[in-house]
C-alpha atoms as a printed R data frame, in Angstrom:
    type eleno elety resid chain resno       x       y       z
1   ATOM     1    CA   MET     A     1 -31.720  -1.401 -14.766
2   ATOM     2    CA   GLN     A     2 -32.647  -4.835 -13.482
3   ATOM     3    CA   ASP     A     3 -30.530  -7.259 -11.227
4   ATOM     4    CA   GLU     A     4 -28.659  -9.730 -13.086
5   ATOM     5    CA   THR     A     5 -28.416 -12.924 -11.292
6   ATOM     6    CA   PRO     A     6 -25.988 -15.232 -12.722
7   ATOM     7    CA   PRO     A     7 -27.236 -18.120 -14.432
8   ATOM     8    CA   GLU     A     8 -27.038 -21.708 -12.783
9   ATOM     9    CA   ARG     A     9 -25.092 -23.228 -15.716
10  ATOM    10    CA   LEU     A    10 -22.276 -21.582 -17.497
11  ATOM    11    CA   ARG     A    11 -20.414 -22.603 -20.889
12  ATOM    12    CA   ARG     A    12 -16.535 -22.968 -20.404
13  ATOM    13    CA   SER     A    13 -15.475 -19.524 -21.545
14  ATOM    14    CA   GLU     A    14 -18.275 -17.838 -19.383
15  ATOM    15    CA   ALA     A    15 -17.083 -20.126 -16.460
16  ATOM    16    CA   ALA     A    16 -13.425 -18.925 -17.011
17  ATOM    17    CA   ALA     A    17 -14.531 -15.287 -16.967
18  ATOM    18    CA   TYR     A    18 -16.583 -15.760 -13.880
19  ATOM    19    CA   ALA     A    19 -13.608 -17.602 -12.072
20  ATOM    20    CA   ARG     A    20 -11.374 -14.715 -13.454
21  ATOM    21    CA   ARG     A    21 -13.665 -12.185 -11.645
22  ATOM    22    CA   ARG     A    22 -14.140 -14.176  -8.396
23  ATOM    23    CA   LEU     A    23 -10.276 -15.013  -8.092
24  ATOM    24    CA   GLY     A    24  -8.742 -11.660  -9.231
25  ATOM    25    CA   GLN     A    25  -6.301 -13.395 -11.375
26  ATOM    26    CA   SER     A    26  -6.095 -14.746 -15.014
27  ATOM    27    CA   VAL     A    27  -8.076 -18.005 -15.742
28  ATOM    28    CA   LYS     A    28  -8.051 -19.100 -19.205
29  ATOM    29    CA   VAL     A    29 -10.266 -21.796 -20.674
30  ATOM    30    CA   ASN     A    30  -7.457 -24.402 -20.738
31  ATOM    31    CA   THR     A    31  -6.535 -23.678 -17.215
32  ATOM    32    CA   LEU     A    32 -10.297 -24.347 -16.372
33  ATOM    33    CA   ARG     A    33 -10.130 -27.707 -18.199
34  ATOM    34    CA   SER     A    34  -7.429 -28.721 -15.938
35  ATOM    35    CA   TRP     A    35  -9.284 -28.038 -12.659
36  ATOM    36    CA   PRO     A    36 -11.086 -30.906 -11.095
37  ATOM    37    CA   ILE     A    37 -14.437 -29.388 -11.482
38  ATOM    38    CA   PRO     A    38 -17.215 -31.496 -12.885
39  ATOM    39    CA   TYR     A    39 -19.009 -30.454 -15.999
40  ATOM    40    CA   ARG     A    40 -21.630 -31.816 -18.625
41  ATOM    41    CA   GLN     A    41 -21.079 -31.993 -22.221
42  ATOM    42    CA   LEU     A    42 -24.076 -30.515 -23.919
43  ATOM    43    CA   GLY     A    43 -23.620 -30.769 -27.914
44  ATOM    44    CA   ARG     A    44 -20.218 -29.172 -28.437
45  ATOM    45    CA   ASP     A    45 -20.304 -27.068 -25.223
46  ATOM    46    CA   ALA     A    46 -19.037 -28.096 -21.802
47  ATOM    47    CA   VAL     A    47 -21.237 -26.671 -19.271
48  ATOM    48    CA   TYR     A    48 -20.286 -26.062 -15.633
49  ATOM    49    CA   GLU     A    49 -22.807 -25.724 -12.720
50  ATOM    50    CA   LEU     A    50 -22.427 -22.480 -10.958
51  ATOM    51    CA   ALA     A    51 -22.594 -24.276  -7.445
52  ATOM    52    CA   ASP     A    52 -19.762 -26.531  -8.398
53  ATOM    53    CA   LEU     A    53 -17.657 -23.547  -9.628
54  ATOM    54    CA   ASP     A    54 -18.543 -21.688  -6.472
55  ATOM    55    CA   ARG     A    55 -17.385 -24.418  -4.207
56  ATOM    56    CA   PHE     A    56 -14.179 -25.067  -6.036
57  ATOM    57    CA   ILE     A    57 -13.271 -21.133  -6.002
58  ATOM    58    CA   ASP     A    58 -14.214 -20.764  -2.473
59  ATOM    59    CA   ALA     A    59 -11.723 -23.665  -1.436
60  ATOM    60    CA   ARG     A    60  -9.007 -22.012  -3.647
61  ATOM    61    CA   LEU     A    61  -9.404 -18.688  -1.985
62  ATOM    62    CA   LYS     A    62  -9.488 -20.402   1.448
63  ATOM    63    CA   ALA     A    63  -6.458 -22.196   0.806
64  ATOM    64    CA   ALA     A    64  -4.496 -19.111  -0.646
65  ATOM    65    CA   PRO     A    65  -2.248 -17.005   1.473
66  ATOM    66    CA   VAL     A    66  -3.527 -13.748   2.491
67  ATOM    67    CA   ARG     A    67  -0.081 -11.872   2.262
68  ATOM    68    CA   ARG     A    68   3.288 -12.851   1.210
69  ATOM    69    CA   ALA     A    69   6.123 -13.204   3.573
70  ATOM    70    CA   PRO     A    70   7.871  -9.947   4.705
71  ATOM    71    CA   ILE     A    71  10.224  -8.488   2.548
72  ATOM    72    CA   ASP     A    72  13.744  -6.814   3.308
73  ATOM    73    CA   PRO     A    73  13.388  -3.676   1.131
74  ATOM    74    CA   ALA     A    74  16.944  -2.463   2.018
75  ATOM    75    CA   ALA     A    75  18.152  -5.841   0.304
76  ATOM    76    CA   ILE     A    76  16.060  -5.454  -2.760
77  ATOM    77    CA   TYR     A    77  17.285  -1.777  -3.026
78  ATOM    78    CA   GLU     A    78  20.918  -2.700  -2.765
79  ATOM    79    CA   LYS     A    79  20.664  -5.710  -5.104
80  ATOM    80    CA   ARG     A    80  19.000  -3.560  -7.866
81  ATOM    81    CA   ARG     A    81  21.459  -0.753  -7.359
82  ATOM    82    CA   LYS     A    82  24.366  -3.004  -7.771
83  ATOM    83    CA   LEU     A    83  22.988  -4.276 -10.920
84  ATOM    84    CA   LEU     A    84  22.405  -0.779 -12.565
85  ATOM    85    CA   VAL     A    85  25.278   1.352 -11.192
86  ATOM    86    CA   GLY     A    86  27.736   0.095 -13.984
87  ATOM    87    CA   ASN     A    87  25.076   1.016 -16.819
88  ATOM    88    CA   VAL     A    88  23.643   4.092 -15.720
89  ATOM    89    CA   GLY     A    89  25.635   5.653 -12.999
90  ATOM    90    CA   ALA     A    90  25.404   6.166  -9.315
91  ATOM    91    CA   ASP     A    91  22.727   8.717  -8.955
92  ATOM    92    CA   GLU     A    92  20.252   7.325 -11.678
93  ATOM    93    CA   ALA     A    93  20.989   3.684 -10.118
94  ATOM    94    CA   HIS     A    94  20.002   5.086  -6.674
95  ATOM    95    CA   LEU     A    95  16.722   6.521  -8.262
96  ATOM    96    CA   ARG     A    96  15.773   3.391 -10.183
97  ATOM    97    CA   ALA     A    97  16.709   0.987  -7.247
98  ATOM    98    CA   THR     A    98  14.691   3.002  -4.655
99  ATOM    99    CA   GLU     A    99  11.669   3.228  -7.085
100 ATOM   100    CA   HIS     A   100  11.975  -0.673  -7.740
101 ATOM   101    CA   ALA     A   101  12.076  -1.354  -3.917
102 ATOM   102    CA   VAL     A   102   9.140   0.902  -3.302
103 ATOM   103    CA   ASN     A   103   7.041  -1.054  -5.901
104 ATOM   104    CA   GLU     A   104   8.106  -4.340  -4.516
105 ATOM   105    CA   TYR     A   105   7.113  -3.155  -0.982
106 ATOM   106    CA   ARG     A   106   3.715  -2.002  -2.358
107 ATOM   107    CA   ARG     A   107   3.058  -5.223  -4.208
108 ATOM   108    CA   CYS     A   108   3.959  -7.426  -1.069
109 ATOM   109    CA   THR     A   109   2.268  -5.371   1.656
110 ATOM   110    CA   GLY     A   110  -0.508  -3.489  -0.041
111 ATOM   111    CA   ALA     A   111   0.654  -0.273   1.415
112 ATOM   112    CA   ASP     A   112  -0.046   3.109  -0.231
113 ATOM   113    CA   PHE     A   113   2.794   5.001  -2.232
114 ATOM   114    CA   GLU     A   114   3.717   7.540   0.499
115 ATOM   115    CA   THR     A   115   3.742   4.698   3.301
116 ATOM   116    CA   ALA     A   116   5.961   2.620   1.127
117 ATOM   117    CA   LYS     A   117   8.261   5.339   0.312
118 ATOM   118    CA   ARG     A   118   8.938   6.257   3.704
119 ATOM   119    CA   ALA     A   119   9.323   2.739   4.875
120 ATOM   120    CA   VAL     A   120  11.905   1.785   2.142
121 ATOM   121    CA   LEU     A   121  13.960   4.942   2.593
122 ATOM   122    CA   ALA     A   122  14.001   4.299   6.324
123 ATOM   123    CA   ALA     A   123  15.148   0.683   5.841
124 ATOM   124    CA   ILE     A   124  17.749   1.847   3.347
125 ATOM   125    CA   ALA     A   125  19.080   4.302   6.077
126 ATOM   126    CA   ARG     A   126  18.983   1.665   8.797
127 ATOM   127    CA   ALA     A   127  20.815  -0.768   6.512
128 ATOM   128    CA   LYS     A   128  23.557   1.955   5.852
129 ATOM   129    CA   GLY     A   129  23.976   2.329   9.554
130 ATOM   130    CA   LYS     A   130  22.417   5.787   9.653
131 ATOM   131    CA   VAL     A   131  19.897   6.749  11.880
132 ATOM   132    CA   CYS     A   132  16.894   8.630  10.305
133 ATOM   133    CA   PRO     A   133  15.542  10.957  12.884
134 ATOM   134    CA   GLY     A   134  11.861  10.838  13.363
135 ATOM   135    CA   SER     A   135  11.290   7.556  11.263
136 ATOM   136    CA   SER     A   136  11.344   5.023  14.109
137 ATOM   137    CA   ASP     A   137   7.870   4.216  12.772
138 ATOM   138    CA   VAL     A   138   6.921   4.053   9.232
139 ATOM   139    CA   GLY     A   139   4.342   6.872   9.428
140 ATOM   140    CA   ALA     A   140   6.858   9.600  10.411
141 ATOM   141    CA   LYS     A   141   8.483  11.850   7.725
142 ATOM   142    CA   PRO     A   142  12.314  12.438   8.307
143 ATOM   143    CA   LYS     A   143  13.385  15.937   8.889
144 ATOM   144    CA   ASN     A   144  14.726  17.713   5.546
145 ATOM   145    CA   ASN     A   145  17.733  19.098   7.228
146 ATOM   146    CA   SER     A   146  18.887  15.597   8.055
147 ATOM   147    CA   PRO     A   147  22.325  14.810   6.446
148 ATOM   148    CA   ILE     A   148  21.374  11.557   5.245
149 ATOM   149    CA   TRP     A   149  18.825  12.944   2.838
150 ATOM   150    CA   ALA     A   150  21.179  15.628   1.653
151 ATOM   151    CA   SER     A   151  22.538  13.727  -1.391
152 ATOM   152    CA   PRO     A   152  22.984  15.261  -4.857
153 ATOM   153    CA   SER     A   153  20.215  13.584  -6.170
154 ATOM   154    CA   THR     A   154  17.730  13.803  -3.224
155 ATOM   155    CA   THR     A   155  17.331  16.735  -0.889
156 ATOM   156    CA   THR     A   156  13.981  15.630   0.342
157 ATOM   157    CA   ILE     A   157  11.943  12.664   0.474
158 ATOM   158    CA   GLU     A   158   9.516  14.052  -2.069
159 ATOM   159    CA   GLY     A   159  12.473  14.809  -4.396
160 ATOM   160    CA   ALA     A   160  13.680  11.044  -4.051
161 ATOM   161    CA   PHE     A   161  11.979  10.209  -7.354
162 ATOM   162    CA   ASP     A   162  12.621  13.292  -9.410
163 ATOM   163    CA   VAL     A   163  14.843  12.940 -12.252
164 ATOM   164    CA   LYS     A   164  17.601  15.577 -12.532
165 ATOM   165    CA   HIS     A   165  18.511  16.631 -16.117
166 ATOM   166    CA   ARG     A   166  22.086  17.521 -16.799
167 ATOM   167    CA   ALA     A   167  23.334  19.825 -19.410
């Protein structure tokens, strides 16, 4: 297969697809029209120069923040748990709120699932005033025989996301 170099000029739909790939976010044709990028009208098509697109996209990427502000996973957990506890019960609310907090932590920090889960559970334990042995840093796993992990729905960290079915 031969190397495909991008053409020097792109129609508006092709330019939107190119910007979408470079920015990593949704860029529609109408969004492209609103950006201050010079283009030429050739017949019915608006044609963008690749150099102009690259200049605009590079400036936009340079101005974008690298990471979002740090979040408080315990606050996210507690807020979601309070919303859910009346509808689904305390055990299910705990599981769903923990899952939501882990997903938010992953979205904001880019951490992998296991690291995010440990960080969120440690933050929840700290917020409740309980000390989680061995979790002073995010990478450490708490001991399974610790009383804070011995609740009816979660006996270990690995079991925190398991759904318990009751007869």
